[in-house]
C-alpha positions as CSV (number, residue, x, y, z in Angstrom):
1,M,47.0,23.6,-35.8
2,P,44.6,23.1,-32.8
3,S,41.0,24.2,-33.5
4,R,39.6,27.1,-31.5
5,K,36.6,26.7,-29.4
6,F,35.2,30.2,-29.4
7,A,34.6,32.5,-32.4
8,D,35.4,36.2,-32.7
9,G,32.5,38.3,-31.5
10,E,31.1,35.5,-29.2
11,V,29.9,36.6,-25.8
12,V,31.2,34.3,-23.1
13,R,32.4,34.4,-19.5
14,G,36.1,34.9,-18.8
15,R,38.0,34.3,-15.5
16,W,39.7,37.4,-14.1
17,P,43.4,36.5,-13.8
18,G,44.4,35.4,-10.3
19,S,40.9,34.9,-9.1
20,S,38.0,32.5,-9.3
21,L,35.6,35.2,-10.6
22,Y,34.1,35.1,-14.0
23,Y,32.8,38.1,-15.9
24,E,31.0,38.5,-19.2
25,V,33.4,39.2,-22.0
26,E,33.5,39.4,-25.8
27,I,36.0,37.5,-27.9
28,L,38.0,39.9,-30.0
29,S,40.6,37.7,-31.6
30,H,42.6,34.5,-31.2
31,D,46.4,34.0,-31.4
32,S,47.0,30.7,-33.1
33,N,50.6,30.6,-31.9
34,S,50.1,31.2,-28.2
35,Q,46.6,29.8,-28.2
36,L,45.4,32.9,-26.2
37,Y,42.1,34.7,-26.7
38,N,42.0,38.5,-26.7
39,V,38.8,39.4,-24.8
40,K,37.1,42.6,-23.8
41,Y,35.2,43.1,-20.6
42,K,32.1,45.2,-20.3
43,D,34.1,48.1,-18.9
44,G,36.4,48.2,-21.9
45,T,39.3,46.3,-20.3
46,E,41.1,44.0,-22.8
47,L,43.1,41.0,-21.6
48,E,44.5,37.7,-23.0
49,L,43.1,34.5,-21.6
50,K,43.7,30.8,-22.0
51,E,40.9,28.7,-23.4
52,S,40.6,27.0,-20.1
53,D,39.8,30.3,-18.4
54,I,36.8,30.9,-20.7
55,K,33.4,29.3,-20.4
56,P,30.2,29.6,-22.4
57,L,27.3,31.5,-20.9
58,T,25.2,28.3,-20.8
59,S,27.5,26.7,-18.3
60,F,26.5,29.3,-15.7
61,R,23.1,28.9,-13.9
62,Q,21.0,32.1,-13.6
63,R,21.0,33.7,-10.1
64,K,17.9,33.1,-8.2
65,S,16.2,36.2,-6.8
66,G,16.0,34.8,-3.4
67,S,19.6,33.8,-3.0
68,T,20.8,34.1,0.5
69,S,24.6,33.9,-0.1
70,S,27.2,36.5,0.1
71,S,30.6,36.7,-1.5
72,P,33.7,35.4,0.3
73,S,34.8,38.9,0.9
74,R,31.6,39.5,2.9
75,R,31.8,36.4,5.2
76,R,30.9,36.9,8.8
77,G,34.3,35.4,9.8
78,S,36.1,38.6,8.9
79,R,35.4,40.5,12.1
80,S,37.7,43.4,11.2
81,R,35.7,44.2,8.0
82,S,33.3,47.2,7.8
83,R,29.7,46.4,8.7
84,S,28.4,49.1,6.3
85,R,25.9,48.1,3.6
86,S,27.0,48.2,-0.1
87,P,25.2,47.2,-3.3
88,G,27.0,43.9,-3.3
89,R,25.8,43.0,0.3
90,L,22.5,41.4,1.1
91,P,20.5,42.0,4.3
92,K,21.9,40.5,7.4
93,G,19.0,38.1,7.9
94,S,19.5,36.4,4.6
95,R,23.3,35.9,4.8
96,R,24.8,32.4,4.9
97,S,25.8,30.9,8.2
98,A,29.5,30.9,9.1
99,S,29.6,27.1,9.0
100,A,29.3,27.0,5.2
101,S,32.3,25.4,3.6
102,Y,34.9,27.3,1.6
103,Q,34.1,25.4,-1.6
104,A,30.4,26.4,-1.3
105,D,31.5,30.0,-0.7
106,L,33.7,29.9,-3.8
107,K,30.9,28.5,-5.9
108,E,28.6,31.2,-4.7
109,A,31.3,33.9,-5.4
110,R,31.1,33.1,-9.1
111,K,27.4,34.0,-9.0
112,E,28.2,37.1,-7.0
113,A,30.6,38.3,-9.8
114,R,27.6,39.4,-11.8
115,K,27.3,42.3,-9.4
116,D,28.7,45.7,-10.5
117,M,30.4,46.4,-7.2
118,L,32.6,43.9,-5.3
119,E,35.0,44.7,-2.5
120,V,38.3,43.0,-3.1
121,K,41.7,43.4,-1.6
122,L,44.8,44.1,-3.8
123,T,48.1,43.1,-2.3
124,P,51.4,43.8,-4.2
125,L,53.3,40.5,-4.7
126,V,56.6,39.7,-6.2
127,L,55.9,38.8,-9.8
128,K,54.3,35.4,-10.3
129,P,53.0,35.6,-13.9
130,F,49.6,34.1,-14.5
131,G,49.5,31.2,-16.9
132,N,47.9,33.3,-19.7
133,S,50.3,36.3,-19.3
134,I,53.7,34.8,-19.7
135,N,55.9,37.0,-21.9
136,R,53.3,39.7,-21.6
137,Y,54.5,41.2,-18.3
138,N,55.9,44.7,-18.3
139,G,57.1,44.9,-14.7
140,E,54.6,47.5,-13.4
141,P,51.1,47.2,-12.0
142,E,48.6,48.1,-14.7
143,L,46.3,51.0,-14.0
144,I,43.4,50.1,-16.2
145,E,41.4,53.2,-17.1
146,R,37.8,53.3,-16.3
147,N,35.6,56.4,-16.5
148,D,32.0,55.1,-16.3
149,M,32.0,53.6,-12.8
150,P,29.8,54.9,-10.0
151,H,31.8,57.4,-8.0
152,K,30.1,57.1,-4.6
153,H,31.4,53.6,-3.8
154,T,35.1,54.6,-4.3
155,Q,37.1,54.3,-1.1
156,E,40.9,54.0,-1.4
157,K,43.5,53.7,1.4
158,F,47.1,53.5,0.3
159,H,49.7,52.4,2.8
160,L,52.6,51.3,0.6
161,S,56.1,51.7,2.0
162,Q,58.8,53.4,0.0
163,E,60.7,50.1,-0.4
164,S,57.7,48.1,-1.7
165,S,56.9,50.7,-4.3
166,H,60.0,49.8,-6.2
167,I,59.4,46.1,-6.4
168,P,57.9,44.9,-9.7
169,T,54.4,43.9,-8.8
170,Q,51.3,42.3,-10.3
171,Y,48.0,42.8,-8.5
172,S,46.6,39.5,-7.2
173,L,43.0,38.9,-6.5
174,R,42.3,36.3,-3.8
175,A,39.4,35.2,-1.6
176,R,39.4,36.8,1.8
177,R,40.5,33.7,3.7
178,E,43.6,33.2,1.4
179,E,44.4,36.9,1.8
180,I,44.5,36.7,5.5
181,K,47.1,33.9,5.3
182,L,49.0,35.9,2.7
183,K,49.0,38.9,4.9
184,E,50.7,36.9,7.7
185,V,53.4,35.6,5.4
186,E,54.1,38.2,2.7
187,S,53.5,41.7,4.0
188,K,51.9,44.0,6.5
189,E,51.2,46.7,4.0
190,E,47.8,46.6,2.3
191,I,45.6,48.5,-0.2
192,V,41.9,48.4,0.5
193,V,39.9,49.2,-2.6
194,T,36.1,49.2,-2.8
195,K,35.7,48.6,-6.5
196,R,35.4,46.0,-9.2
197,P,38.6,43.9,-9.3
198,A,41.8,45.8,-10.4
199,L,39.9,48.6,-12.0
200,L,41.1,52.0,-10.8
201,R,39.5,55.2,-11.9
202,T,42.1,57.3,-13.7
203,S,40.7,60.6,-12.6
204,E,40.8,59.6,-8.9
205,V,44.3,58.1,-9.1
206,T,45.8,61.1,-10.8
207,A,44.2,63.4,-8.2
208,T,46.5,61.9,-5.5
209,Q,49.6,61.9,-7.7
210,S,51.8,64.8,-8.8
211,K,52.2,64.8,-12.5
212,D,55.5,65.3,-14.3
213,L,55.2,68.7,-16.0
214,E,57.0,69.1,-19.3
215,F,58.6,72.1,-20.9
216,G,60.0,73.4,-17.6
217,G,56.7,73.3,-15.8
218,V,54.6,76.4,-15.3
219,P,57.6,78.9,-15.5
220,G,58.8,77.2,-18.7
221,V,55.5,77.3,-20.6
222,F,54.8,80.9,-19.5
223,L,58.1,82.0,-21.0
224,I,57.5,80.0,-24.1
225,M,54.1,81.7,-24.7
226,L,55.7,85.1,-24.3
227,G,58.9,84.3,-26.2
228,L,57.7,82.5,-29.3
229,P,55.7,85.4,-30.9
230,A,58.6,87.8,-30.3
231,F,61.1,85.3,-31.6
232,L,59.0,84.7,-34.8
233,F,58.9,88.4,-35.6
234,L,62.7,88.7,-34.9
235,L,63.4,86.0,-37.4
236,L,61.2,87.5,-40.1
237,L,62.6,91.0,-39.6
238,M,66.2,89.7,-39.8
239,C,65.4,87.7,-43.0
240,K,64.1,90.8,-44.7
241,Q,67.4,92.6,-44.2
242,K,69.8,92.7,-47.1
243,E,72.8,91.9,-44.9
244,P,71.5,89.9,-41.9
245,S,74.3,89.6,-39.4
246,L,75.0,90.0,-35.7
247,L,76.4,93.5,-36.5
248,N,73.0,94.6,-37.6
249,F,71.2,93.0,-34.6
250,P,68.6,93.8,-33.6
251,P,66.9,94.6,-36.9
252,P,64.8,97.8,-37.2
253,L,61.5,97.3,-35.4
254,P,58.3,98.5,-37.1
255,A,55.8,100.6,-35.2
256,L,53.1,98.5,-33.6
257,G,50.4,100.4,-35.6
258,D,52.1,99.3,-38.9
259,L,51.7,95.6,-37.9
260,W,47.9,95.7,-37.7
261,E,45.7,95.9,-40.7
262,T,42.0,95.0,-40.5
263,R,41.9,93.9,-44.1
264,V,44.7,91.4,-43.5
265,F,43.0,90.0,-40.4
266,G,39.8,89.6,-42.4
267,A,41.7,87.8,-45.1
268,Y,43.2,85.4,-42.6
269,L,39.8,84.8,-41.0
270,L,38.3,84.1,-44.5
271,W,41.1,81.6,-45.1
272,F,40.4,79.7,-41.9
273,L,36.6,79.6,-42.6
274,L,37.2,78.5,-46.1
275,Q,39.3,75.5,-45.0
276,A,36.6,74.7,-42.3
277,L,34.0,74.7,-45.1
278,F,36.2,72.2,-47.2
279,H,36.5,70.1,-44.1
280,L,32.7,69.9,-43.6
281,L,32.1,68.7,-47.2
282,P,30.7,65.1,-47.2
283,I,33.5,63.7,-49.2
284,G,36.2,61.2,-48.1
285,K,35.9,58.1,-46.0
286,V,35.0,58.2,-42.3
287,V,37.3,56.3,-39.9
288,E,37.4,55.7,-36.1
289,G,40.2,57.0,-33.9
290,T,42.0,55.1,-31.1
291,P,39.8,54.0,-28.1
292,L,39.3,56.7,-25.5
293,T,39.4,56.0,-21.7
294,D,35.7,55.1,-21.7
295,G,36.0,52.8,-24.7
296,R,34.4,55.1,-27.2
297,R,36.0,55.8,-30.6
298,L,35.5,59.2,-32.2
299,K,34.8,59.3,-35.9
300,Y,36.9,61.4,-38.3
301,R,36.3,62.3,-42.0
302,L,39.5,62.0,-44.1
303,N,39.2,64.6,-46.8
304,G,42.4,66.7,-46.4
305,F,43.7,65.7,-49.8
306,Y,40.4,66.8,-51.4
307,A,40.6,70.1,-49.5
308,F,44.1,70.6,-51.0
309,I,42.8,69.9,-54.5
310,L,40.0,72.5,-54.0
311,T,42.4,75.0,-52.6
312,S,44.7,74.5,-55.6
313,A,41.8,75.1,-57.9
314,L,40.9,78.3,-56.0
315,V,44.5,79.5,-56.3
316,G,44.4,78.8,-60.0
317,A,41.3,80.8,-60.3
318,C,43.1,83.7,-58.6
319,F,45.7,83.6,-61.3
320,F,43.0,83.6,-64.0
321,W,41.2,86.5,-62.4
322,N,44.6,88.4,-61.9
323,V,44.3,88.5,-58.1
324,E,47.5,90.0,-56.7
325,L,49.0,87.2,-54.5
326,Y,52.1,89.4,-54.1
327,Y,49.9,91.2,-51.5
328,V,50.6,88.4,-49.0
329,Y,54.4,89.0,-49.3
330,R,54.1,92.7,-48.9
331,H,52.0,92.2,-45.7
332,F,53.7,89.1,-44.4
333,L,54.3,90.5,-40.9
334,Q,50.7,91.7,-40.7
335,F,49.5,88.2,-41.6
336,A,51.8,86.7,-39.0
337,L,50.3,89.0,-36.4
338,A,46.8,88.1,-37.5
339,A,47.6,84.4,-37.1
340,I,49.1,85.0,-33.6
341,L,46.0,86.9,-32.4
342,F,43.7,84.3,-33.9
343,A,45.6,81.4,-32.3
344,T,45.6,83.2,-28.9
345,G,41.9,83.9,-29.1
346,L,41.2,80.3,-30.0
347,S,43.3,79.2,-27.1
348,V,41.3,81.3,-24.7
349,Y,38.1,79.8,-26.1
350,L,39.4,76.3,-25.8
351,Y,40.4,76.8,-22.1
352,A,37.1,78.4,-21.2
353,R,35.1,75.6,-22.7
354,A,37.3,73.0,-21.2
355,L,36.4,74.2,-17.7
356,K,33.0,72.7,-18.2
357,A,34.2,69.5,-19.9
358,P,33.6,66.2,-18.1
359,Q,36.5,64.6,-16.3
360,D,36.8,61.7,-18.8
361,E,37.2,64.1,-21.7
362,L,40.2,65.9,-20.3
363,S,43.7,65.4,-21.7
364,P,46.1,63.0,-19.9
365,A,48.7,65.8,-20.1
366,S,46.5,68.3,-18.2
367,S,47.7,69.1,-14.7
368,G,45.0,71.3,-13.0
369,N,47.3,74.4,-13.2
370,A,45.6,77.1,-15.2
371,I,48.8,78.4,-16.9
372,Y,50.1,75.0,-17.7
373,D,46.7,73.7,-19.0
374,F,46.2,76.8,-21.1
375,F,49.5,75.9,-22.8
376,I,49.3,72.1,-23.1
377,G,45.5,72.0,-23.6
378,R,43.0,70.9,-21.0
379,E,40.4,69.1,-23.2
380,L,41.6,66.2,-25.3
381,N,39.1,66.3,-28.2
382,P,37.2,69.6,-28.2
383,R,34.4,69.4,-30.7
384,I,31.6,71.6,-31.9
385,G,29.0,69.0,-32.9
386,T,31.0,66.6,-35.1
387,F,33.6,69.3,-36.0
388,D,36.9,68.3,-34.2
389,L,38.8,71.5,-33.7
390,K,42.2,69.9,-32.9
391,Y,42.1,67.4,-35.8
392,F,41.1,70.2,-38.2
393,C,43.9,72.6,-37.2
394,E,46.5,69.9,-37.3
395,L,46.5,69.6,-41.1
396,R,44.3,72.1,-42.8
397,P,44.8,75.9,-42.3
398,G,48.5,75.8,-41.5
399,L,49.8,72.9,-43.6
400,I,47.9,73.9,-46.8
401,G,48.7,77.5,-46.0
402,W,52.4,76.6,-46.0
403,V,52.2,75.5,-49.6
404,V,50.3,78.7,-50.6
405,I,52.9,80.9,-48.9
406,N,55.7,79.1,-50.7
407,L,54.0,79.8,-54.0
408,V,53.6,83.4,-53.0
409,M,57.4,83.6,-52.3
410,L,58.2,82.1,-55.7
411,L,56.1,84.8,-57.4
412,A,57.7,87.4,-55.1
413,E,61.2,86.3,-56.0
414,M,60.4,86.7,-59.7
415,K,59.0,90.2,-59.1
416,E,61.7,91.4,-56.7
417,Q,64.7,90.0,-58.7
418,N,63.1,90.7,-62.2
419,R,63.2,87.1,-63.2
420,A,61.3,85.5,-66.1
421,V,61.4,82.2,-64.3
422,P,62.0,81.3,-60.7
423,S,65.5,80.2,-59.5
424,L,66.5,76.5,-59.3
425,A,66.9,76.9,-55.6
426,M,63.3,78.3,-55.2
427,I,62.0,75.5,-57.4
428,L,63.7,72.8,-55.3
429,V,62.4,74.3,-52.0
430,N,58.8,74.5,-53.3
431,S,58.9,71.0,-54.8
432,F,60.4,69.4,-51.7
433,Q,58.0,70.9,-49.3
434,L,55.0,70.4,-51.6
435,L,55.8,66.6,-51.7
436,Y,56.0,66.6,-47.9
437,V,52.6,68.3,-47.5
438,V,50.9,66.2,-50.2
439,D,52.2,63.0,-48.5
440,A,50.9,64.1,-45.1
441,L,47.4,64.8,-46.6
442,W,47.4,61.6,-48.6
443,N,48.2,59.6,-45.4
444,E,45.9,61.6,-43.2
445,E,44.7,58.6,-41.2
446,A,48.2,58.2,-39.7
447,L,47.7,61.4,-37.8
448,L,45.1,59.6,-35.5
449,T,47.8,57.6,-33.8
450,T,50.2,60.5,-33.0
451,M,50.9,61.9,-29.6
452,D,49.2,65.2,-30.6
453,I,45.9,63.5,-31.0
454,I,45.9,60.7,-28.4
455,H,47.8,62.4,-25.5
456,D,48.1,66.2,-25.8
457,G,45.1,68.5,-25.3
458,F,44.3,71.3,-27.6
459,G,45.7,74.5,-26.1
460,F,48.1,77.3,-27.0
461,M,50.9,74.8,-27.8
462,L,49.1,73.1,-30.7
463,A,47.1,76.2,-31.7
464,F,50.1,78.4,-32.1
465,G,52.2,75.6,-33.7
466,D,49.5,74.6,-36.2
467,L,48.3,78.1,-37.2
468,V,51.4,80.2,-36.8
469,W,54.6,78.3,-36.5
470,V,54.0,75.8,-39.4
471,P,53.0,78.3,-42.1
472,F,55.4,81.1,-41.2
473,I,58.5,79.2,-40.0
474,Y,58.4,76.2,-42.3
475,S,58.2,78.5,-45.3
476,F,61.3,80.3,-44.0
477,Q,63.7,79.0,-46.7
478,A,61.4,80.3,-49.5
479,F,61.1,83.7,-47.6
480,Y,64.9,83.9,-47.3
481,L,65.5,83.3,-51.1
482,V,63.3,86.2,-52.0
483,S,65.8,88.7,-50.6
484,H,68.9,86.5,-50.8
485,P,69.2,84.7,-54.1
486,N,71.5,81.7,-54.5
487,E,72.5,80.4,-57.9
488,L,72.6,76.6,-57.7
489,S,74.5,74.4,-60.1
490,W,72.9,71.2,-61.5
491,P,75.5,68.8,-60.0
492,M,74.8,70.3,-56.5
493,A,71.1,70.2,-57.2
494,S,71.3,66.5,-58.1
495,L,73.0,65.7,-54.8
496,I,70.4,67.7,-52.8
497,I,67.6,65.9,-54.7
498,A,69.2,62.5,-53.9
499,L,69.5,63.5,-50.2
500,K,65.8,64.5,-50.2
501,L,64.7,61.3,-51.8
502,C,66.7,59.2,-49.3
503,G,65.1,61.0,-46.4
504,F,61.6,60.7,-47.9
505,V,62.0,56.9,-48.5
506,I,63.1,56.3,-44.9
507,F,60.3,58.6,-43.6
508,R,57.5,57.1,-45.7
509,C,58.5,53.4,-45.4
510,A,59.0,53.6,-41.7
511,N,55.6,55.4,-41.1
512,S,53.8,53.0,-43.5
513,Q,55.2,50.0,-41.8
514,K,54.2,51.3,-38.4
515,N,50.7,52.3,-39.5
516,A,50.1,48.9,-41.2
517,F,51.2,47.1,-38.1
518,R,49.0,49.1,-35.8
519,K,46.1,48.7,-38.1
520,N,46.4,44.9,-38.6
521,P,49.3,43.1,-36.8
522,A,48.1,39.8,-38.4
523,D,48.7,41.1,-41.9
524,P,50.5,38.3,-43.8
525,R,52.7,41.0,-45.4
526,L,54.1,41.7,-41.9
527,A,54.6,38.1,-40.9
528,H,58.4,38.5,-41.3
529,L,58.6,41.2,-38.6
530,K,59.9,40.3,-35.2
531,T,58.1,41.6,-32.1
532,I,58.3,41.8,-28.3
533,H,55.0,41.0,-26.5
534,T,53.8,43.4,-23.7
535,S,51.3,43.1,-20.9
536,T,49.1,45.6,-22.7
537,G,48.3,43.1,-25.4
538,K,50.3,45.1,-27.9
539,N,53.6,44.2,-29.6
540,L,56.7,46.2,-30.1
541,L,58.4,46.0,-33.5
542,V,62.1,45.1,-33.3
543,S,62.9,44.4,-37.0
544,G,62.4,46.1,-40.3
545,W,62.8,49.8,-40.3
546,W,62.0,49.9,-36.5
547,G,64.8,47.5,-35.8
548,F,67.3,49.9,-37.4
549,V,66.7,52.7,-34.9
550,R,63.9,53.4,-32.5
551,H,62.6,56.3,-34.5
552,P,63.4,55.9,-38.2
553,N,60.7,58.3,-39.2
554,Y,62.5,61.0,-37.2
555,L,65.7,60.2,-39.0
556,G,64.0,60.6,-42.4
557,D,62.5,63.9,-41.2
558,L,65.9,65.3,-40.3
559,I,67.4,64.3,-43.6
560,M,64.6,66.0,-45.5
561,A,64.9,69.1,-43.3
562,L,68.6,69.4,-44.3
563,A,67.7,69.0,-48.0
564,W,65.2,71.9,-47.7
565,S,67.9,74.3,-46.4
566,L,70.8,73.3,-48.6
567,P,69.4,75.1,-51.7
568,C,69.8,78.4,-49.8
569,G,73.6,78.2,-49.8
570,F,76.0,78.8,-47.0
571,N,76.2,82.6,-46.8
572,H,74.2,82.7,-43.6
573,I,72.9,80.5,-40.8
574,L,69.3,81.8,-41.0
575,P,68.0,79.3,-43.6
576,Y,69.4,76.5,-41.4
577,F,67.4,77.7,-38.4
578,Y,64.7,75.2,-39.4
579,V,67.2,72.3,-39.3
580,I,68.5,73.4,-35.8
581,Y,64.9,73.9,-34.5
582,F,63.7,70.6,-35.9
583,T,66.6,68.7,-34.4
584,I,65.8,70.1,-31.0
585,L,62.1,69.4,-31.5
586,L,62.6,65.8,-32.5
587,V,65.1,65.1,-29.7
588,H,62.6,66.5,-27.2
589,R,59.7,64.5,-28.8
590,E,61.8,61.4,-28.7
591,A,62.5,61.9,-25.0
592,R,58.7,62.3,-24.5
593,D,58.1,59.1,-26.4
594,E,60.8,57.3,-24.4
595,H,59.2,58.5,-21.1
596,H,55.7,57.4,-22.0
597,C,56.7,54.1,-23.5
598,R,58.9,53.2,-20.5
599,K,56.0,54.0,-18.2
600,K,53.6,52.1,-20.3
601,Y,55.6,49.0,-21.2
602,G,58.1,48.7,-18.3
603,L,60.4,45.7,-18.6
604,A,59.2,45.0,-22.1
605,W,60.5,48.4,-23.1
606,E,63.8,47.7,-21.4
607,K,64.1,44.6,-23.5
608,Y,63.2,46.5,-26.6
609,C,65.9,49.1,-25.9
610,Q,68.5,46.3,-25.6
611,R,67.4,45.0,-29.0
612,V,67.3,48.4,-30.6
613,P,69.9,50.6,-28.8
614,Y,70.0,53.5,-31.2
615,R,67.4,56.2,-30.8
616,I,67.2,58.4,-33.9
617,V,70.6,58.2,-35.6
618,P,72.6,54.9,-35.9
619,Y,75.7,54.7,-33.7
620,I,74.4,57.6,-31.5
621,Y,72.7,56.5,-28.2
């Protein structure tokens, strides 16, 4: 195996692909198979370079303070260029004469690369992969995110024709003289960008583009926000009926005054603050999240499982002190209303504080429309000090509350049906969902790579979903069994248990394989997995669980959802609402994943789809 010349962590100078300009970079890793170095530029951009494109710092002479040269893009020979001053342009009296040779200009341009600002010209070309990016190309021009550049030097003029916008392109950086020749031969369209090479500020690009709004756009999210609370109450009221059917629709509606109780709202608020206190305890390891657009990594404390243990001890103490947990069942609708009001108030606070958030802290999903951003979330990682509101709500109040509500329903079943022990169906529902929650809390770190954390902001969608939908809809099977008992035979119970374990194995193994690969792709235990390289520097798994279907974790989730509903029997479709809803949710989420991955990986994703044609369920495209 050839020896490597540069070590991990070493600071060197790397050539920008397609140009003769060298910038200071840090060596991140080295691929012994392709002999490519993964390097990181000062602005956070990560690329793969050949060893020949990397030089030690000592090979570059320091720039003299009295240098009288200018970059090739500033040469006097380009009469059509702007004569305005910029930080990268020296006084006119000190510039080189026009008779300097091209080689001398090129040598001086390398020194000029130390400047923070350099005007270059980006011209879309038919793909000609660089030597260090073969098999890495994704078929689309990369928009490398950069959020810490000076704003005042940004001048963009886009004159792309409709036809050229569909040609797979790769930005090419050339000296001014070469660019003039290329202009005569290749194209008359041009993009003039006053910036560092190939670095486009995300906030400025998106300002000129119309975003694809999801969920039906503004009208769709408005109807969702109005309809979800009403639909939730409708389901709970139908479930409390002795004979829920279409003939008894709609169910009797309680008076609005009966749905509000100050004591219940206080109890819910106490529950939320108690989980926040558990989250703030200095226990559990601290990890870093995925890189943000400015290169920063936020830190997260993983103590969700410890919070669950403390909550379990507190519930046990309630039994010991004879606290009436049945109170939660008797006031279930009031607790649902309290959660809805709290989630709505939290959403208002999140949107109000996001109006003052810096541009680089906004969610990629935000659009600028007030209604849409209120729903999808405007700020990506809203924090009060080090307390991350979105990360906390994702797992704590709702998910742990789901388990507590299931336990309350088990006790309510015994009381309502005069049972000495809970039914087998109720035990299965509680056990299955307890395993799911404990698994999620034990593998808490996996949450940091989900779309909820890295893409969606924190608004009404996640606030309502985490604090209302999860605890009050995911516990729907247990709530149904309180009023509609179902005697389950042991043979049927054994089949349901086998189905649950099958779904759990698929779900856990697929997620564990994905998380291990994201954490350390060079792990020897993953050496047998096949991948497809992309231009982002990341690889796509095409074997193992992820070579079976594109989303094996979703497949396992669906199987488990069915196993949760089967203990309720087949007398009514209500307990199967969760399966129907979850299928729609995962199909929609899979479509979102497909859209983002196709946009991010381009042709590499097309190749991946050919290798793994099935999306969620085998033999179903």
